[in-house]
C-alpha positions in Angstrom: 63.6 -15.2 46.5 65.3 -12.9 43.1 66.6 -9.5 44.1 65.5 -8.1 40.7 62.0 -9.4 40.8 59.8 -6.3 40.5 55.4 -6.2 40.7 53.5 -3.2 39.6 53.3 0.2 41.4 50.2 1.5 42.2 50.0 4.1 39.5 50.6 1.2 36.3 47.9 -0.7 38.0 45.4 2.6 38.1 46.6 3.6 34.2 45.5 -0.4 33.3 42.5 -0.4 35.2 41.5 3.5 33.0 42.4 1.9 29.8 39.9 -1.4 30.7 37.2 1.2 31.6 37.8 3.0 28.6 37.9 0.2 26.1 34.6 -1.6 28.3 33.0 1.9 27.7 33.8 2.0 24.1 32.2 -1.4 23.7 29.0 -0.7 25.1 28.5 2.7 23.5 29.1 0.8 20.0 26.2 -1.6 20.8 24.0 1.4 21.9 25.1 3.0 18.5 24.4 -0.2 16.4 20.7 -0.7 18.0 19.7 2.6 17.2 20.9 2.5 13.7 19.2 -0.8 13.3 15.8 1.1 14.9 15.7 3.4 12.6 16.4 1.0 9.5 13.3 -0.3 10.9 11.4 2.5 11.1 12.8 3.3 7.0 11.7 0.2 5.9 8.1 0.0 7.7 7.3 3.7 5.8 8.8 2.1 2.6 5.9 -0.2 3.0 3.4 2.4 3.2 4.7 4.4 0.4 4.5 1.0 -1.8 0.5 1.0 -0.8 0.5 4.7 -1.3 2.3 4.5 -4.8 -0.5 1.6 -5.5 -3.2 3.7 -4.3 -2.2 7.0 -6.8 -1.5 4.2 -10.1 -4.8 2.2 -9.6 -7.2 4.0 -7.4 -7.1 1.4 -4.4 -4.4 -0.3 -2.4 -3.2 -3.1 -2.9 -5.2 -6.5 -1.7 -8.7 -4.5 -2.4 -11.0 -6.1 -4.5 -14.7 -4.1 -4.9 -13.8 -2.9 -1.3 -12.2 -0.1 0.2 -10.8 -2.6 3.0 -7.5 -4.5 2.3 -8.4 -8.3 2.8 -11.9 -8.0 3.1 -12.7 -10.7 0.3 -11.4 -14.0 -0.2 -9.5 -13.2 -3.1 -7.9 -10.0 -1.9 -4.1 -10.7 -2.2 -1.5 -8.1 -1.4 1.4 -9.7 -2.5 0.5 -10.5 -6.2 -0.9 -6.7 -6.5 2.1 -5.4 -5.0 4.3 -7.6 -7.7 2.2 -6.9 -10.7 2.9 -3.2 -10.0 6.7 -3.6 -10.9 8.5 -0.9 -8.3 11.8 0.2 -9.0 12.4 -0.1 -5.4 10.1 -2.5 -4.0 9.6 -2.9 -0.4 9.8 -6.5 -0.2 12.9 -8.7 0.1 14.4 -11.5 -2.0 14.9 -12.4 -5.8 12.2 -12.9 -8.2 10.4 -15.4 -7.8 11.1 -15.4 -4.0 9.8 -12.5 -2.9 8.9 -12.3 0.6 7.1 -9.6 3.1 10.1 -9.3 5.7 12.3 -7.1 7.3 15.6 -8.4 8.3 17.4 -6.4 10.7 20.5 -8.6 11.8 19.6 -12.0 13.5 16.0 -10.4 13.6 13.2 -11.1 10.7 10.0 -9.1 11.0 7.1 -10.0 8.8 4.7 -7.2 6.9 1.0 -7.4 6.5 -1.9 -5.4 5.2 -5.4 -5.8 6.2 -8.6 -4.2 8.1 -9.4 -4.2 11.6 -13.3 -4.5 10.4 -13.6 -1.0 10.1 -10.1 0.6 9.0 -7.0 -0.7 7.2 -4.0 -1.5 8.7 -0.4 -2.9 8.3 0.9 -5.6 11.0 4.1 -6.1 11.7 4.8 -9.4 13.6 8.3 -10.3 14.8 8.1 -14.1 13.9 6.5 -16.0 11.1 3.9 -17.2 12.9 3.0 -13.8 14.9 4.0 -15.0 18.4 4.9 -12.5 21.4 8.0 -10.6 21.1 9.8 -12.5 23.6 12.8 -10.0 23.2 13.7 -7.0 24.5 15.2 -5.9 21.6 12.5 -5.8 19.5 10.2 -3.8 22.3 12.5 -1.1 21.7 12.3 -1.6 17.7 8.5 -1.1 18.3 8.7 2.0 20.7 11.4 3.8 18.2 8.5 3.4 15.2 5.5 4.2 17.7 8.2 7.7 18.8 8.7 8.2 14.7 4.7 8.2 14.2 3.0 9.4 17.3 5.7 11.1 19.3 4.9 8.5 22.0 6.3 5.2 23.1 3.4 3.7 25.2 1.6 1.5 22.8 -2.2 2.4 23.4 -2.9 5.3 21.6 -2.1 6.8 18.2 -1.7 5.0 14.5 0.7 2.9 16.2 -0.5 0.7 18.7 0.6 -2.7 20.1 -1.3 -5.3 20.6 -1.7 -9.0 22.5 -4.1 -10.5 19.5 -3.2 -12.5 17.3 -4.5 -11.5 13.8 -5.8 -14.0 10.9 -3.2 -14.0 8.7 -1.9 -15.4 5.1 1.6 -15.4 4.3 0.7 -16.7 0.8 -1.0 -13.3 0.4 0.5 -11.0 2.8 -3.0 -10.5 4.5 -3.6 -10.0 8.2 -7.0 -9.2 9.5 -8.6 -9.2 12.9 -12.4 -9.3 13.3 -12.7 -6.4 15.3 -10.5 -3.9 16.3 -7.4 -5.1 18.7 -7.5 -4.2 22.3 -4.3 -1.5 22.3 -1.7 -2.5 24.8 1.7 -1.3 26.5 5.1 -2.5 24.6 6.2 -5.5 26.1 8.0 -8.9 25.5 4.5 -10.1 25.6 3.6 -8.2 22.5 2.4 -10.1 19.6 2.3 -7.6 16.8 2.7 -3.8 15.7 -0.6 -2.1 14.3 -0.3 0.6 12.1 -3.4 2.8 11.4 -1.5 4.1 8.1 -4.5 4.9 6.5 -6.3 6.9 8.9 -6.2 7.5 12.8 -7.9 5.0 15.1 
């Protein structure tokens, strides 16, 4: 054994552990900040879609996707996509380039799909976390839904107010950006089993 061989002192080891702890804390905090920033961006983009509908209403005296009825998507020919594209907004809410516009909200690896329609009696915006309006299946998506719920209703329960969660799958048309329910969907708390976010942007439930 060499006489000059030395190990770390307890003080040196303690300092290293403290530094590692600080780095881990910064990484975790950074992830929270990213998630919060994306939640705010999600809210902003949802509201951009709502603004587009109300702007269309101001111009035309009706919502995009209505033909002879006050309910969006009630008639077979109701086409939200065509109406919004023809409105030629300077800052449209949809994504994609001319000729390939999509009713999506992209946040990192997550892609949400935005539809307008009705629940049988009231106009709604329906937001799905995937192209088939299947269950969320992800707690991060739940946090986005809760953030929107809080911004509109001041709560995160998903069971009351203008923003609700539901496990009922809407009848939707990807080609027309229309989604409808034959009757008002049953509201449920936000979970990974939630199918879609339903926002009563036109009136309270």
